[in-house]
NUGU-383788 format. One line per 10 residues: number of its first residue (from 1); their letters; for each residue x, y, z of N, C-alpha, C, CB. Coordinates in Angstrom, 3 decimals, m for minus. Glycine has a CB too. Layout:
BEGIN
NUM	a	X Y Z X Y Z X Y Z X Y Z ~ ...
This chain:
BEGIN
1	xxxxxxxxxx	0.848 m1.200 0.000 0.000 0.000 0.000 0.884 1.251 0.000 m0.960 0.005 1.237 ~ 0.526 2.223 m0.814 1.296 3.453 m0.881 1.228 4.218 0.437 0.797 4.327 m2.024 ~ 2.370 4.778 0.814 2.425 5.571 2.039 2.600 7.045 1.715 3.563 5.089 2.943 ~ 2.167 7.447 0.520 2.311 8.842 0.112 1.521 9.741 1.049 1.845 9.039 m1.344 ~ 2.049 10.920 1.248 1.400 11.903 2.111 0.061 12.333 1.520 2.311 13.126 2.315 ~ m0.889 12.635 2.390 m2.201 13.109 1.946 m2.173 14.635 1.873 m3.335 12.617 2.907 ~ m2.488 15.168 0.698 m2.478 16.616 0.484 m3.902 17.125 0.239 m1.560 16.983 m0.710 ~ m4.141 18.339 0.688 m5.450 18.956 0.497 m5.806 19.059 m0.979 m5.483 20.338 1.137 ~ m4.831 19.365 m1.820 m5.092 19.526 m3.261 m5.721 18.261 m3.841 m3.784 19.861 m4.018 ~ m5.184 17.096 m3.489 m5.705 15.846 m4.033 m7.122 15.574 m3.523 m4.776 14.678 m3.668
11	xxxxxxxxxx	m7.342 15.850 m2.238 m8.680 15.660 m1.680 m9.669 16.639 m2.307 m8.656 15.832 m0.151 ~ m9.210 17.858 m2.557 m10.082 18.870 m3.166 m10.497 18.462 m4.576 m9.375 20.234 m3.201 ~ m9.575 17.851 m5.312 m9.907 17.390 m6.665 m11.011 16.334 m6.617 m8.653 16.820 m7.368 ~ m10.892 15.390 m5.679 m11.928 14.364 m5.550 m13.235 14.970 m5.029 m11.453 13.238 m4.611 ~ m13.122 15.945 m4.144 m14.316 16.619 m3.622 m15.088 17.287 m4.757 m13.928 17.665 m2.549 ~ m14.385 17.901 m5.689 m15.044 18.547 m6.829 m15.794 17.521 m7.672 m14.013 19.294 m7.698 ~ m15.181 16.351 m7.861 m15.872 15.296 m8.614 m17.114 14.817 m7.858 m14.918 14.106 m8.880 ~ m16.989 14.749 m6.536 m18.123 14.327 m5.716 m19.248 15.352 m5.781 m17.686 14.113 m4.261 ~ m18.892 16.626 m5.708 m19.906 17.684 m5.785 m20.599 17.694 m7.145 m19.269 19.051 m5.514 ~ m19.852 17.374 m8.183 m20.449 17.295 m9.524 m21.477 16.165 m9.574 m19.351 17.075 m10.603
21	xxxxxxxxxx	m21.134 15.019 m8.970 m22.073 13.889 m8.919 m23.278 14.226 m8.049 m21.372 12.626 m8.383 ~ m23.036 14.965 m6.969 m24.127 15.366 m6.081 m25.090 16.311 m6.793 m23.572 16.034 m4.816 ~ m24.541 17.234 m7.554 m25.386 18.174 m8.298 m26.225 17.438 m9.343 m24.520 19.256 m8.977 ~ m25.588 16.486 m10.041 m26.316 15.711 m11.049 m27.445 14.914 m10.403 m25.360 14.763 m11.798 ~ m27.167 14.330 m9.246 m28.199 13.566 m8.537 m29.330 14.488 m8.074 m27.588 12.821 m7.325 ~ m28.986 15.668 m7.579 m29.995 16.608 m7.081 m30.951 17.038 m8.181 m29.323 17.834 m6.474 ~ m30.431 17.126 m9.400 m31.243 17.601 m10.520 m32.026 16.483 m11.209 m30.360 18.290 m11.530 ~ m31.708 15.238 m10.853 m32.378 14.091 m11.481 m33.636 13.697 m10.705 m31.416 12.890 m11.570 ~ m34.494 12.948 m11.351 m35.721 12.459 m10.708 m35.598 11.006 m10.260 m36.901 12.600 m11.660 ~ m34.496 10.393 m10.574 m34.290 8.981 m10.245 m32.961 8.816 m9.504 m34.315 8.102 m11.533
31	xxxxxxxxxx	m32.716 7.642 m8.892 m33.523 6.415 m8.929 m34.666 6.451 m7.916 m32.641 5.198 m8.664 ~ m35.776 5.867 m8.293 m36.925 5.772 m7.403 m36.954 4.388 m6.768 m38.245 6.055 m8.165 ~ m37.006 4.369 m5.449 m36.897 3.111 m4.711 m38.053 2.993 m3.728 m35.539 3.018 m3.968 ~ m38.654 1.809 m3.688 m39.751 1.560 m2.749 m39.199 1.523 m1.332 m40.486 0.230 m3.086 ~ m39.867 2.265 m0.448 m39.430 2.278 0.951 m40.588 2.671 1.856 m38.243 3.247 1.148 ~ m40.790 1.891 2.890 m41.756 2.207 3.946 m43.152 2.507 3.384 m41.263 3.401 4.761 ~ m43.573 1.694 2.448 m44.908 1.847 1.893 m45.042 2.900 0.820 m45.837 2.156 2.965 ~ m43.956 3.524 0.437 m43.997 4.550 m0.599 m42.799 4.435 m1.522 m44.047 5.940 0.025 ~ m42.549 5.488 m2.261 m41.408 5.528 m3.175 m40.600 6.785 m2.880 m41.873 5.497 m4.671 ~ m39.291 6.619 m2.722 m38.418 7.767 m2.463 m37.290 7.780 m3.490 m37.843 7.720 m1.011
41	xxxxxxxxxx	m36.734 8.936 m3.684 m35.582 9.063 m4.577 m34.338 8.643 m3.813 m35.438 10.523 m5.124 ~ m33.731 7.553 m4.242 m32.562 7.037 m3.549 m31.266 7.658 m4.040 m32.495 5.550 m3.702 ~ m30.204 7.432 m3.291 m28.870 7.885 m3.695 m28.448 7.130 m4.950 m27.831 7.675 m2.548 ~ m27.957 7.843 m5.941 m27.523 7.199 m7.181 m26.213 6.450 m6.964 m27.362 8.241 m8.304 ~ m25.959 5.467 m7.816 m24.714 4.708 m7.717 m23.508 5.612 m7.943 m24.707 3.553 m8.728 ~ m23.618 6.534 m8.901 m22.474 7.400 m9.199 m22.125 8.280 m8.006 m22.767 8.272 m10.423 ~ m23.132 8.799 m7.310 m22.862 9.622 m6.128 m22.279 8.763 m5.012 m24.149 10.328 m5.646 ~ m22.849 7.586 m4.819 m22.336 6.701 m3.774 m20.872 6.351 m4.031 m23.182 5.418 m3.692 ~ m20.543 6.051 m5.285 m19.166 5.699 m5.614 m18.218 6.871 m5.373 m19.071 5.241 m7.065 ~ m18.647 8.093 m5.711 m17.776 9.254 m5.498 m17.580 9.507 m4.009 m18.362 10.507 m6.177
51	xxxxxxxxxx	m18.616 9.308 m3.212 m18.450 9.417 m1.764 m17.453 8.375 m1.264 m19.806 9.251 m1.047 ~ m17.582 7.170 m1.763 m16.669 6.107 m1.348 m15.225 6.445 m1.720 m17.079 4.774 m1.984 ~ m15.045 6.968 m2.903 m13.695 7.326 m3.351 m13.108 8.449 m2.493 m13.716 7.750 m4.830 ~ m13.939 9.422 m2.137 m13.461 10.514 m1.293 m13.100 10.005 0.099 m14.521 11.620 m1.194 ~ m13.938 9.136 0.644 m13.663 8.563 1.965 m12.334 7.816 1.953 m14.804 7.617 2.399 ~ m12.121 6.995 0.935 m10.887 6.212 0.898 m9.671 7.065 0.543 m11.023 5.077 m0.100 ~ m9.880 8.121 m0.243 m8.759 9.021 m0.552 m8.252 9.715 0.703 m9.180 10.068 m1.593 ~ m9.146 9.904 1.680 m8.774 10.592 2.926 m8.395 9.626 4.039 m9.915 11.470 3.393 ~ m8.409 8.327 3.757 m8.045 7.331 4.772 m6.532 7.333 4.938 m8.559 5.905 4.379 ~ m6.045 7.856 6.068 m4.602 8.016 6.233 m3.894 6.683 6.440 m4.314 8.934 7.401
61	xxxxxxxxxx	m4.488 5.743 7.179 m3.923 4.404 7.344 m2.424 4.465 7.656 m4.163 3.569 6.079 ~ m2.061 5.342 8.582 m0.662 5.487 8.975 0.123 6.490 8.157 0.007 4.181 8.890 ~ m0.495 7.065 7.121 0.210 8.039 6.284 0.233 9.411 6.945 m0.446 8.134 4.901 ~ 1.217 10.198 6.591 1.295 11.576 7.066 0.233 12.407 6.355 2.714 12.171 6.831 ~ m0.354 13.354 7.080 m1.390 14.220 6.514 m0.921 15.670 6.578 m2.743 14.044 7.270 ~ m0.980 16.349 5.465 m0.629 17.770 5.404 m1.493 18.549 6.388 m0.805 18.325 3.961 ~ m0.888 19.525 7.073 m1.638 20.311 8.060 m2.916 20.889 7.461 m0.765 21.441 8.612 ~ m2.828 21.386 6.232 m3.986 22.016 5.597 m5.105 21.019 5.307 m3.562 22.695 4.310 ~ m4.771 19.725 5.305 m5.771 18.696 4.995 m6.394 18.086 6.239 m5.146 17.605 4.165 ~ m5.860 18.378 7.412 m6.321 17.692 8.624 m7.767 18.014 8.971 m5.435 18.057 9.789
71	xxxxxxxxxx	m8.172 19.262 8.790 m9.562 19.627 9.084 m10.513 18.811 8.208 m9.792 21.147 8.860 ~ m10.164 18.638 6.941 m10.983 17.873 6.008 m11.011 16.393 6.391 m10.458 18.042 4.577 ~ m9.844 15.847 6.723 m9.772 14.426 7.085 m10.614 14.143 8.324 m8.310 14.001 7.331 ~ m10.574 15.040 9.309 m11.364 14.825 10.524 m12.865 14.889 10.222 m10.993 15.871 11.595 ~ m13.261 15.799 9.337 m14.675 15.865 8.951 m15.085 14.601 8.208 m14.945 17.105 8.076 ~ m14.179 14.077 7.389 m14.474 12.856 6.646 m14.436 11.622 7.541 m13.489 12.692 5.501 ~ m13.696 11.675 8.649 m13.769 10.592 9.642 m15.219 10.389 10.065 m12.877 10.909 10.884 ~ m15.856 11.497 10.404 m17.235 11.442 10.893 m18.195 11.044 9.775 m17.650 12.797 11.487 ~ m17.997 11.622 8.586 m18.882 11.279 7.475 m18.749 9.809 7.100 m18.581 12.158 6.262 ~ m17.524 9.290 7.102 m17.310 7.879 6.759 m18.090 6.971 7.696 m15.814 7.530 6.814
81	xxxxxxxxxx	m18.074 7.312 8.971 m18.802 6.515 9.964 m20.306 6.565 9.708 m18.493 7.015 11.386 ~ m20.840 7.779 9.528 m22.279 7.937 9.321 m22.716 7.312 7.989 m22.662 9.428 9.360 ~ m21.885 7.453 6.973 m22.180 6.891 5.656 m22.203 5.364 5.714 m21.144 7.370 4.620 ~ m21.212 4.768 6.393 m21.148 3.310 6.513 m22.350 2.773 7.282 m19.844 2.885 7.207 ~ m22.725 3.466 8.338 m23.888 3.030 9.119 m25.166 3.121 8.295 m24.026 3.874 10.394 ~ m25.284 4.204 7.515 m26.467 4.336 6.664 m26.506 3.222 5.622 m26.486 5.712 5.972 ~ m25.374 2.904 5.006 m25.342 1.856 3.986 m25.797 0.520 4.558 m23.936 1.723 3.399 ~ m25.347 0.219 5.760 m25.770 m1.035 6.395 m27.288 m1.043 6.619 m25.029 m1.236 7.742 ~ m27.784 0.075 7.135 m29.215 0.159 7.435 m30.045 0.140 6.157 m29.521 1.426 8.240 ~ m29.604 0.882 5.141 m30.357 0.953 3.888 m30.369 m0.392 3.174 m29.766 2.023 2.972
91	xxxxxxxxxx	m29.314 m1.175 3.345 m29.233 m2.480 2.684 m30.325 m3.427 3.160 m27.869 m3.108 2.925 ~ m30.816 m3.212 4.385 m31.887 m4.067 4.927 m33.176 m3.259 5.117 m31.449 m4.702 6.279 ~ m33.248 m2.124 4.406 m34.419 m1.233 4.432 m34.760 m0.745 5.839 m35.622 m1.946 3.842 ~ m33.727 m0.579 6.652 m33.929 m0.026 7.993 m33.751 1.484 8.004 m32.964 m0.670 8.984 ~ m33.343 2.046 6.880 m33.218 3.499 6.756 m33.524 3.884 5.321 m31.794 3.990 7.174 ~ m33.822 5.159 5.118 m34.243 5.641 3.809 m33.138 5.513 2.767 m34.690 7.083 3.909 ~ m33.483 5.094 1.537 m32.498 5.047 0.454 m31.942 6.430 0.118 m33.121 4.431 m0.788 ~ m32.600 7.458 0.612 m32.167 8.834 0.323 m31.028 9.276 1.232 m33.340 9.797 0.469 ~ m30.713 8.485 2.248 m29.655 8.859 3.186 m30.235 9.229 4.533 m28.832 10.017 2.636 ~ m29.456 9.031 5.576 m29.928 9.344 6.927 m29.697 10.818 7.255 m29.222 8.454 7.966
101	xxxxxxxxxx	m30.428 11.305 8.230 m30.244 12.685 8.686 m28.816 12.884 9.183 m31.257 13.036 9.804 ~ m28.325 11.926 9.958 m26.964 12.033 10.505 m25.930 12.070 9.391 m26.668 10.862 11.452 ~ m26.144 11.288 8.346 m25.207 11.258 7.220 m25.167 12.601 6.509 m25.590 10.152 6.230 ~ m26.335 13.168 6.224 m26.371 14.448 5.512 m25.817 15.585 6.368 m27.802 14.771 5.081 ~ m26.058 15.543 7.660 m25.478 16.566 8.539 m23.956 16.459 8.546 m26.030 16.428 9.979 ~ m23.454 15.230 8.553 m22.003 15.029 8.507 m21.436 15.521 7.180 m21.654 13.541 8.717 ~ m22.186 15.329 6.097 m21.721 15.800 4.794 m21.657 17.328 4.753 m22.641 15.279 3.681 ~ m22.603 17.987 5.377 m22.563 19.451 5.434 m21.297 19.923 6.144 m23.815 20.002 6.152 ~ m20.869 19.182 7.156 m19.626 19.544 7.853 m18.411 19.304 6.959 m19.485 18.736 9.163 ~ m18.487 18.288 6.105 m17.403 18.061 5.141 m17.329 19.229 4.169 m17.612 16.727 4.372
111	xxxxxxxxxx	m18.475 19.651 3.660 m18.498 20.780 2.729 m17.923 22.035 3.385 m19.932 21.045 2.240 ~ m18.259 22.248 4.644 m17.727 23.412 5.366 m16.218 23.297 5.538 m18.406 23.552 6.742 ~ m15.736 22.076 5.773 m14.296 21.871 5.974 m13.505 22.158 4.705 m14.024 20.444 6.439 ~ m14.133 21.960 3.549 m13.450 22.222 2.281 m13.476 23.703 1.900 m14.084 21.399 1.173 ~ m14.240 24.510 2.619 m14.246 25.938 2.324 m12.852 26.507 2.572 m15.307 26.680 3.185 ~ m12.336 27.312 1.661 m10.976 27.836 1.828 m10.831 28.722 3.053 m10.569 28.610 0.604 ~ m9.696 28.577 3.708 m9.364 29.434 4.847 m8.485 30.553 4.303 m8.636 28.628 6.011 ~ m9.054 31.727 4.161 m8.347 32.831 3.524 m7.528 33.641 4.522 m9.332 33.736 2.816 ~ m6.498 34.261 4.013 m5.706 35.180 4.818 m5.471 36.448 4.009 m4.356 34.532 5.252 ~ m5.456 37.560 4.694 m5.219 38.833 4.017 m3.731 39.160 4.066 m6.053 39.973 4.664
121	xxxxxxxxxx	m3.197 39.494 2.898 m1.779 39.859 2.805 m1.618 41.294 3.305 m1.244 39.712 1.331 ~ m0.713 41.530 4.254 m0.539 42.893 4.774 0.096 43.821 3.742 0.317 42.868 6.036 ~ m0.121 45.095 3.926 0.529 46.093 3.077 2.046 45.994 3.257 0.022 47.531 3.415 ~ 2.814 46.402 2.247 4.274 46.384 2.383 4.737 47.199 3.589 4.930 46.922 1.110 ~ 5.822 46.764 4.192 6.347 47.440 5.379 6.633 48.908 5.082 7.624 46.742 5.877 ~ 7.205 49.181 3.927 7.541 50.564 3.585 6.285 51.435 3.562 8.256 50.624 2.220 ~ 5.193 50.889 3.041 3.924 51.624 3.028 3.422 51.836 4.452 2.864 50.871 2.192 ~ 3.469 50.796 5.260 2.960 50.896 6.630 3.744 51.917 7.450 3.013 49.532 7.313 ~ 5.049 52.010 7.179 5.888 52.957 7.929 5.728 54.376 7.384 7.373 52.531 7.867 ~ 5.899 54.532 6.074 5.951 55.870 5.488 4.578 56.506 5.264 6.680 55.810 4.185
131	xxxxxxxxxx	3.591 55.708 4.910 2.275 56.250 4.568 1.281 56.089 5.715 1.735 55.567 3.316 ~ 1.174 54.873 6.235 0.189 54.613 7.296 0.690 55.035 8.670 m0.173 53.140 7.323 ~ 1.998 55.272 8.766 2.595 55.683 10.043 2.243 54.698 11.171 2.122 57.103 10.418 ~ 2.266 53.413 10.833 1.917 52.379 11.814 3.087 52.140 12.765 1.524 51.059 11.103 ~ 2.808 51.880 14.044 3.875 51.556 14.999 4.617 50.298 14.546 3.296 51.357 16.427 ~ 5.916 50.287 14.707 6.698 49.145 14.231 6.390 47.871 15.011 8.180 49.456 14.325 ~ 6.030 48.022 16.278 5.636 46.835 17.052 4.394 46.195 16.428 5.364 47.209 18.540 ~ 3.464 47.040 16.001 2.235 46.542 15.374 2.543 45.866 14.042 1.230 47.691 15.163 ~ 3.458 46.447 13.281 3.847 45.866 11.994 4.452 44.482 12.198 4.849 46.785 11.261 ~ 5.334 44.383 13.196 5.982 43.093 13.467 4.951 42.024 13.812 6.997 43.231 14.613
141	xxxxxxxxxx	3.981 42.387 14.622 2.949 41.409 15.015 2.052 41.050 13.823 2.087 41.970 16.177 ~ 1.764 42.032 12.982 0.926 41.780 11.801 1.592 40.766 10.875 0.650 43.096 11.037 ~ 2.906 40.884 10.757 3.659 39.970 9.899 4.029 38.665 10.610 4.917 40.652 9.403 ~ 3.840 38.622 11.931 4.208 37.422 12.675 5.685 37.343 12.995 3.808 36.211 11.907 ~ 6.347 38.484 13.021 7.776 38.508 13.332 7.967 38.708 14.826 8.499 39.622 12.537 ~ 8.156 37.620 15.513 8.337 37.624 16.962 9.691 37.000 17.279 7.181 36.854 17.683 ~ 10.451 37.639 18.173 11.783 37.109 18.487 11.696 35.977 19.506 12.694 38.226 19.021 ~ 12.877 35.465 19.903 12.923 34.307 20.805 12.394 34.614 22.196 14.335 33.799 20.914 ~ 12.237 35.889 22.509 11.707 36.290 23.820 10.200 36.572 23.770 12.448 37.532 24.327 ~ 9.602 36.354 22.595 8.175 36.604 22.450 7.829 38.062 22.204 7.464 36.133 23.663
151	xxxxxxxxxx	8.834 38.864 21.882 8.625 40.292 21.631 8.647 40.577 20.133 9.700 41.135 22.352 ~ 8.000 41.671 19.694 8.039 42.042 18.277 9.477 42.188 17.795 7.267 43.349 18.040 ~ 9.791 41.567 16.666 11.152 41.604 16.122 11.307 42.866 15.267 11.459 40.313 15.278 ~ 11.747 43.940 15.912 11.867 45.227 15.226 13.003 45.234 14.217 12.075 46.337 16.233 ~ 14.005 44.372 14.426 15.113 44.297 13.477 14.614 43.810 12.112 16.220 43.360 14.012 ~ 13.738 42.826 12.127 13.193 42.336 10.862 12.365 43.413 10.173 12.340 41.084 11.094 ~ 11.641 44.194 10.951 10.855 45.284 10.367 11.784 46.260 9.665 10.021 46.013 11.453 ~ 12.874 46.624 10.325 13.822 47.567 9.749 14.477 46.998 8.494 14.886 47.938 10.774 ~ 14.873 45.721 8.568 15.536 45.099 7.413 14.573 44.968 6.231 16.094 43.711 7.795 ~ 13.314 44.658 6.505 12.323 44.553 5.431 12.015 45.938 4.862 11.025 43.880 5.946
161	xxxxxxxxxx	12.077 46.954 5.713 11.870 48.335 5.263 12.983 48.744 4.304 11.816 49.304 6.470 ~ 14.206 48.391 4.667 15.365 48.775 3.855 15.488 47.920 2.594 16.645 48.663 4.680 ~ 15.152 46.624 2.725 15.280 45.694 1.595 13.990 44.892 1.454 16.502 44.740 1.789 ~ 12.995 45.436 0.771 11.719 44.726 0.619 11.909 43.322 0.045 10.779 45.526 m0.280 ~ 11.292 42.357 0.692 11.404 40.973 0.250 12.441 40.166 0.998 11.719 40.939 m1.189 ~ 13.203 40.826 1.876 14.234 40.090 2.608 13.618 39.064 3.552 15.121 41.058 3.393 ~ 12.511 39.422 4.193 11.875 38.511 5.149 10.448 38.125 4.759 11.863 39.143 6.516 ~ 9.931 38.734 3.703 8.536 38.475 3.339 8.419 38.006 1.899 7.689 39.727 3.547 ~ 7.714 36.877 1.722 7.404 36.340 0.399 5.924 35.974 0.413 8.314 35.090 0.035 ~ 5.124 36.694 m0.369 3.674 36.453 m0.297 3.258 35.083 m0.810 2.947 37.508 m1.079
171	xxxxxxxxxx	4.187 34.346 m1.450 3.874 32.995 m1.911 3.997 31.975 m0.785 4.789 32.606 m3.065 ~ 4.841 32.252 0.184 5.091 31.277 1.255 4.654 31.768 2.632 6.557 30.932 1.295 ~ 4.302 33.046 2.734 3.964 33.631 4.033 2.642 33.091 4.571 3.894 35.149 3.923 ~ 2.591 32.837 5.868 1.362 32.429 6.550 1.089 33.420 7.666 1.471 30.972 7.109 ~ m0.113 33.938 7.718 m0.453 34.949 8.719 m0.455 34.353 10.120 m1.820 35.570 8.410 ~ m0.212 35.169 11.143 m0.274 34.684 12.529 m1.631 34.073 12.870 0.027 35.824 13.493 ~ m2.699 34.651 12.326 m4.043 34.116 12.592 m4.180 32.712 12.017 m5.130 35.042 11.996 ~ m3.669 32.519 10.801 m3.757 31.207 10.163 m2.851 30.199 10.869 m3.382 31.307 8.674 ~ m1.692 30.650 11.319 m0.805 29.760 12.079 m1.496 29.291 13.353 0.525 30.472 12.423 ~ m2.199 30.203 14.013 m2.934 29.850 15.227 m4.053 28.863 14.905 m3.512 31.113 15.897
181	xxxxxxxxxx	m4.705 29.067 13.757 m5.783 28.167 13.328 m5.247 26.753 13.125 m6.438 28.682 12.025 ~ m4.120 26.638 12.407 m3.546 25.313 12.159 m3.010 24.687 13.444 m2.428 25.405 11.120 ~ m2.523 25.510 14.351 m2.055 24.988 15.640 m3.215 24.369 16.406 m1.393 26.106 16.480 ~ m4.387 25.002 16.315 m5.572 24.461 16.979 m5.998 23.136 16.347 m6.727 25.472 16.917 ~ m5.930 23.051 15.019 m6.245 21.796 14.324 m5.282 20.701 14.764 m6.180 21.984 12.785 ~ m4.001 21.050 14.883 m3.001 20.057 15.298 m3.220 19.597 16.734 m1.595 20.631 15.152 ~ m3.793 20.460 17.560 m4.115 20.043 18.935 m5.290 19.059 18.935 m4.451 21.278 19.818 ~ m6.215 19.233 17.999 m7.364 18.334 17.909 m7.000 16.995 17.266 m8.480 18.996 17.117 ~ m5.985 17.007 16.419 m5.634 15.828 15.626 m5.390 14.573 16.477 m4.403 16.122 14.804 ~ m4.632 14.653 17.573 m4.385 13.439 18.372 m5.638 12.882 19.044 m3.350 13.730 19.430
191	xxxxxxxxxx	m6.723 13.669 19.077 m7.950 13.212 19.724 m8.776 12.289 18.827 m8.788 14.405 20.136 ~ m8.347 12.111 17.575 m9.037 11.164 16.699 m8.979 9.763 17.299 m8.412 11.172 15.282 ~ m9.953 8.935 16.928 m9.973 7.549 17.406 m8.710 6.824 16.980 m11.213 6.806 16.879 ~ m8.225 7.121 15.799 m7.014 6.477 15.302 m6.927 6.622 13.801 m6.979 5.000 15.696 ~ m5.852 6.125 13.246 m5.661 6.162 11.804 m6.787 5.383 11.117 m4.273 5.582 11.420 ~ m7.346 5.968 10.064 m8.490 5.341 9.386 m8.038 4.540 8.175 m9.509 6.404 8.956 ~ m8.498 3.308 8.082 m8.178 2.453 6.949 m9.209 2.651 5.843 m8.120 0.972 7.380 ~ m8.830 2.359 4.593 m9.811 2.441 3.507 m10.976 1.493 3.771 m9.152 2.112 2.151 ~ m12.167 1.933 3.469 m13.361 1.108 3.679 m13.814 0.400 2.411 m14.490 1.959 4.210 ~ m13.560 1.005 1.265 m14.182 0.509 0.046 m13.216 0.086 m1.051 m15.075 1.540 m0.487
201	xxxxxxxxxx	m11.982 0.547 m1.045 m11.105 0.350 m2.198 m10.752 m1.108 m2.445 m9.847 1.138 m2.016 ~ m10.839 m1.959 m1.418 m10.507 m3.369 m1.614 m11.741 m4.200 m1.939 m9.823 m3.924 m0.374 ~ m12.899 m3.532 m2.065 m14.140 m4.258 m2.316 m14.545 m4.161 m3.780 m15.260 m3.724 m1.426 ~ m15.414 m5.035 m4.172 m15.961 m4.994 m5.521 m17.093 m3.976 m5.544 m16.460 m6.405 m5.978 ~ m16.838 m2.810 m6.124 m17.827 m1.735 m6.088 m19.084 m2.058 m6.896 m17.210 m0.456 m6.605 ~ m19.012 m3.084 m7.731 m20.187 m3.430 m8.517 m21.117 m4.370 m7.764 m19.769 m4.060 m9.827 ~ m20.682 m4.816 m6.596 m21.465 m5.773 m5.825 m22.078 m5.086 m4.612 m20.593 m6.966 m5.387 ~ m23.381 m4.801 m4.625 m24.020 m4.116 m3.492 m23.849 m4.862 m2.184 m25.490 m3.922 m3.765 ~ m23.759 m6.196 m2.254 m23.586 m6.965 m1.023 m22.250 m6.632 m0.372 m23.680 m8.474 m1.309 ~ m21.241 m6.368 m1.213 m19.920 m6.031 m0.689 m19.873 m4.592 m0.203 m18.851 m6.258 m1.752
211	xxxxxxxxxx	m20.360 m3.669 m1.017 m20.240 m2.264 m0.652 m21.120 m1.906 0.524 m20.584 m1.390 m1.827 ~ m22.090 m2.728 0.820 m22.958 m2.452 1.964 m22.376 m2.981 3.262 m24.327 m3.052 1.739 ~ m21.198 m3.613 3.180 m20.608 m4.202 4.384 m19.169 m3.751 4.541 m20.681 m5.736 4.334 ~ m18.925 m2.494 4.916 m17.570 m2.012 5.117 m16.883 m2.762 6.247 m17.577 m0.522 5.404 ~ m15.595 m2.518 6.396 m14.791 m3.265 7.355 m15.301 m3.131 8.780 m13.363 m2.810 7.289 ~ m15.566 m4.256 9.391 m16.142 m4.272 10.730 m15.140 m3.769 11.767 m16.609 m5.684 11.089 ~ m13.877 m4.050 11.573 m12.870 m3.670 12.573 m12.862 m2.170 12.797 m11.477 m4.138 12.142 ~ m12.916 m1.392 11.708 m12.889 0.068 11.866 m14.168 0.552 12.530 m12.704 0.763 10.501 ~ m15.301 m0.057 12.178 m16.573 0.338 12.781 m16.536 0.094 14.286 m17.747 m0.436 12.138 ~ m15.975 m1.023 14.706 m15.892 m1.317 16.135 m15.020 m0.290 16.841 m15.340 m2.732 16.366
221	xxxxx	m14.034 0.211 16.127 m13.113 1.180 16.712 m13.715 2.567 16.792 m11.838 1.229 15.915 ~ m14.840 2.780 16.109 m15.436 4.117 16.074 m16.831 4.146 16.681 m15.493 4.622 14.648 ~ m17.272 3.068 17.262 m18.618 3.018 17.826 m18.809 3.969 18.992 m18.933 1.624 18.268 ~ m17.714 4.458 19.560 m17.837 5.361 20.709 m18.361 6.720 20.303 m16.500 5.518 21.403 ~ m18.384 7.037 18.998 m18.844 8.363 18.543 m20.331 8.507 18.771 m18.515 8.583 17.050
């Protein structure tokens, strides 16, 4: 099994394919499935398969996960659990073919997790000093330049003022607010039940009997949710 790192970009690409399948399903009138004395519009095979692919694409199974992808992986941990439980129930008509309430709520959290976390690029130091007349301590904190004593690094402010680009690159810079956000995600990361194994990739996706029975070991490990 590949131990390649999980990156947000790869998950985002699969998420886009999943959203495309979801949109197509939302606009369709089928499939119509008998349930509980009536007929309901069930989840299409194409949407189910894209969900399965996204779940397995985010299954770390001991792999390293990019910091930017951790929020998404944790949201998909929960969705994978709710989705697997719904599939089991739907296979024996114990839940609606349209999906369970818990599953759809978990999916909404996945969609929220994929929303971009934006950061605003600060004005150049020279502008902040000469035009905005901003205090240099404030400039240092805005840029996240803090010395080993936890104080604003005024030397970096001066050097960036004299030589723009010496300490700041807008392609690689991360704002202090975003750094704090990722630090919070990293604090939550160890609280996961554990590394998640793929649920569907080793199964025959054309066989409903197989896809309706994801790995029991992982389910037992997540029943505490």
